[in-house]
N, C-alpha and C positions, 0 to 999 in steps of 0.2 A: 211447908217450905219457909225458910227464913229469908226475909228481904231487908236489905239495908238501904236507907235513903239519907242522902246528905241534904240537909234542909237549911234554907234561908227564907226569910220573909213569909213564914207560914201565917203570921198574924195578919197579913194583908192578902193572902191568897186562899180564900175559902174553898176554891175549886180543888186545889191540891190537898187541902185538909180532908175534903170529902173523899177523894180517891184513896188516901192513906187509911182513912177510917173503914172504907169498904174492903180494902185489902186485908185489914186486920181481922175481919170476920172469919177468914179462912186461912190466914197465914200469920206467922210470927213476924212482926215488924219492929225494926230497930231504926230510930231516927237519930242521925248524928248531927249535932248542932254545936255552934260556938258556945263557949261558957256563958257569955252574956245573954244568950237566947234560950238556954236549956230549961231554966225554970219556967219561963213564959210558955214554951212549947209543951212542957209537962202538963200545965193547966189547960192548954188548948186541946190536947189530944186525949183520947180515951185511955183508961187506966191500963189496958192490956198492951198498949204500945210503949216500948222501952225507949226512953230518950237518953242517949249517951253523949256526954260532953267531949268535945275535941278542943284542945288548947288553941288559943289564938296564935297565929304566926307573928313573931316579933321582929322579923327581918333577917337578912343574911348574916349580919354581924354575929348574932347569937347562934345561928344555924351552923356556922363554921367552927364555933368554939368547942 
């Protein structure tokens, strides 16, 4: 099964990292992270977990353009 996780603060939440690592033993895990956190999370998680960057929201002015 493929499981997607929207991640924040993984570097301070070792319990959540542990849950994601255990799920990755039997499932395909994709972690969605802000661009600023993606590289940090890639080194924090095991290699079989995919870290996908999501763009930072820049506000409603750009959203409506």
